[in-house]
Structure formats: C-alpha cells, structure tokens
C-alpha positions in Angstrom: 130.0 -56.4 -8.1 126.9 -58.1 -6.7 124.2 -58.6 -9.3 121.7 -56.5 -7.4 124.1 -53.5 -7.7 124.2 -53.9 -11.5 120.4 -53.8 -11.7 119.9 -51.1 -9.1 119.8 -48.3 -11.7 116.9 -49.8 -13.6 114.0 -47.3 -13.6 111.7 -49.9 -11.9 114.0 -49.8 -8.8 113.8 -46.0 -8.6 110.0 -46.3 -8.8 109.9 -49.0 -6.0 112.3 -46.9 -3.9 110.0 -43.8 -4.2 106.9 -45.8 -3.5 108.3 -47.7 -0.5 109.8 -44.4 0.9 106.4 -42.9 0.9 105.2 -45.9 3.0 108.0 -45.6 5.5 110.5 -48.1 4.0 114.1 -47.6 2.7 114.8 -49.6 -0.5 118.5 -50.4 -0.5 119.4 -49.8 -4.1 122.9 -49.1 -3.0 124.1 -51.8 -0.7 124.3 -50.6 3.0 123.5 -47.0 2.0 120.6 -46.8 4.5 122.4 -48.8 7.2 125.2 -46.3 7.1 122.6 -43.6 7.4 121.6 -45.3 10.7 118.1 -46.1 9.4 116.2 -48.8 11.4 117.2 -52.2 10.1 113.6 -53.5 10.0 112.7 -50.6 7.6 115.5 -51.4 5.1 114.5 -53.6 2.2 117.2 -55.1 -0.1 116.7 -55.8 -3.8 117.6 -59.6 -3.3 115.2 -60.0 -0.4 112.3 -58.3 -2.2 113.1 -60.5 -5.3 112.9 -63.6 -3.1 109.5 -62.6 -1.6 108.0 -61.7 -5.0 109.2 -65.0 -6.6 107.8 -67.0 -3.6 104.4 -65.6 -3.9 103.8 -64.4 -7.4 105.4 -67.4 -9.1 104.8 -69.8 -6.2 108.5 -70.8 -6.1 109.5 -70.4 -2.4 111.8 -73.4 -2.9 113.7 -71.6 -5.6 113.8 -68.4 -3.6 115.2 -70.3 -0.6 117.7 -72.3 -2.6 119.1 -69.7 -5.0 118.7 -66.2 -3.7 121.4 -64.6 -5.8 120.6 -66.5 -9.0 117.1 -64.8 -9.1 118.7 -61.5 -10.0 121.4 -62.9 -12.3 119.0 -64.8 -14.5 117.2 -62.5 -16.9 113.9 -64.3 -17.3 113.6 -64.7 -13.5 114.5 -61.0 -13.0 112.0 -59.8 -15.6 109.3 -61.9 -14.1 109.7 -60.2 -10.8 110.7 -56.6 -11.7 108.7 -55.2 -14.6 106.4 -52.3 -15.1 103.3 -54.5 -15.7 103.3 -55.4 -12.1 101.3 -52.9 -10.0 103.8 -51.0 -7.8 101.5 -51.6 -4.8 102.4 -55.3 -4.9 106.0 -54.7 -3.8 104.8 -52.8 -0.8 102.0 -55.3 0.1 104.4 -58.2 -0.1 107.1 -56.4 2.0 104.5 -55.8 4.7 103.1 -59.3 4.6 106.5 -60.9 4.7 107.5 -58.8 7.7 104.4 -59.8 9.6 105.2 -63.4 8.7 108.8 -63.2 9.9 107.7 -61.6 13.2 105.0 -64.3 13.7 107.6 -67.0 13.0 109.9 -65.6 15.7 107.2 -65.5 18.3 105.4 -68.8 17.4 105.5 -71.1 20.3 104.1 -74.5 19.5 106.8 -75.5 18.7 109.3 -72.8 19.2 111.2 -72.5 15.9 114.9 -72.2 15.5 116.6 -69.7 13.2 117.4 -72.3 10.6 113.8 -73.6 10.6 112.5 -70.0 10.2 114.9 -69.5 7.3 113.7 -72.7 5.7 110.0 -72.0 5.8 109.5 -68.2 5.9 108.9 -67.8 2.1 106.6 -70.8 2.0 104.6 -69.4 4.9 104.3 -66.0 3.1 103.0 -67.8 0.0 100.4 -69.5 2.1 99.4 -66.3 3.9 98.8 -64.5 0.6 96.6 -67.4 -0.6 94.5 -67.0 2.5 94.2 -63.2 2.0 93.2 -63.5 -1.7 91.2 -66.7 -1.1 92.9 -68.1 -4.2 95.2 -71.0 -4.9 97.2 -68.8 -7.3 97.1 -65.1 -6.8 97.7 -62.7 -9.7 99.7 -59.5 -9.4 96.5 -57.6 -9.3 95.0 -59.9 -6.6 98.1 -59.3 -4.4 98.2 -55.5 -4.9 94.5 -55.3 -3.9 95.0 -57.2 -0.6 93.6 -55.3 2.3 96.3 -55.6 5.0 93.7 -55.0 7.7 92.6 -58.6 7.0 95.9 -60.0 8.0 95.1 -61.6 11.4 97.1 -63.7 13.9 94.7 -66.5 13.1 95.8 -66.5 9.4 99.5 -66.3 10.3 99.3 -69.1 12.9 97.4 -71.3 10.5 100.0 -70.7 7.8 102.9 -71.4 10.1 101.3 -74.5 11.7 100.3 -76.1 8.4 103.6 -75.3 6.7 105.7 -76.5 9.7 103.7 -79.8 10.0 104.5 -80.7 6.4 108.1 -79.5 6.7 108.6 -81.6 9.8 106.9 -84.7 8.3 109.1 -84.5 5.2 112.3 -84.4 7.3 112.5 -80.8 8.5 115.8 -79.7 6.9 116.9 -77.3 4.2 116.9 -79.8 1.4 113.2 -80.3 2.1 112.8 -76.5 2.0 114.6 -76.3 -1.4 112.4 -79.0 -2.9 109.4 -78.8 -5.2 107.5 -81.6 -3.4 107.3 -79.4 -0.3 105.7 -76.5 -2.3 103.2 -79.0 -3.8 102.2 -80.2 -0.3 101.9 -76.7 1.1 99.6 -75.7 -1.8 97.5 -78.8 -1.1 97.2 -77.7 2.5 96.2 -74.2 1.4 93.5 -75.6 -1.0 92.0 -77.6 1.9 91.8 -74.5 4.0 90.3 -72.0 1.5 86.7 -71.2 2.0 
C-alpha cells in the first residue's frame, strides 16, 4: 500500500479535500479515484504532489522534495511539518495554484526552451522563488503564504523566477544531482535576496 493511502484517512486530508473541492480542485485521497471519474487531470491534486510543493516552499527544501518524493509522507516528522491543523487551510490552495502557474510557465518558457527533465528538476525551486517574490520575504511563514493575493502573480515574476533559477542550475551542471543538492537551494535563495525590494 502506498504511504499516501495509509495517511489519506487523516482528518486533515478530508479538510483539504473539502476546501480544494470548493475551489474547483479534486484532492486525490484515494489514488486514481478522480481519474476514473473522468475529472480533468489538471484539476486533480495528489497527496504526494501537494506534500512536495508544501515542503519546497514552507520548509524551503525543494531539493528534498525533488529527491525523495515518497519519503516525505513515510517520515513522521516530515509529514507532520506539512500536514497539520496549525497550518491555515488556505495555504494548501494557494500553493496548489502557484505551483500550477509555475508548471505552465515552465512549459511555455522559451529562452531557453526547457526539456521535461529540466522542468522536473527545477519546478519546486522555481515555486519557492515565486512565493518569496509574492510575500517579499526570504522565508515565508504559513500565514504569509495563506495571505498571498494570487492577483499579484504576474508573468514578470514567473519569468524572473525561472530565469534566475535556470541560470544557477545550468551553471552548476544542469542535472538532477544538482537539483537534489542543498548548494543549489542556497544559491537560489541568494538570487531571491538580491531581487527582493
């Protein structure tokens, strides 16, 4: 049984499911349930994917989210840092939306055109950067994130985040061992710091 299925009955996931549903998303507490119901794929959010996004931004560990997607849910302290009732429920929705915008921007980014493996390597790092720009903070709290106004998410912010992340990634070797390393995160955060008002 996948770890996500064992956790899926926790009350927090029912709350997230209800909240996301009200916002037009289907939270996949039971693997493939919504896919089998013919729901649009881009509206289905899995527990592991949400966990990766939250860990990348709230804990600033996109390297860990990229390297060990399934460990996040298996490890109790990781899991409890991501899914707990002290985190405003709005955060899960805001990060879902921001990460979706980021993935779309990565797919259409043209200078340079990014390959699927490159997108997979940097997408969580880019989302972390985007959130920093939106909160205007180096490290955003759960409250900061849940208070983000999505209207402020512009192409300009997305392009800056992709450009600055990709330059560092490329300079460091541009492969998945770079993406899974702490040094890359440190460099991205330095880029972010330079670009905050």
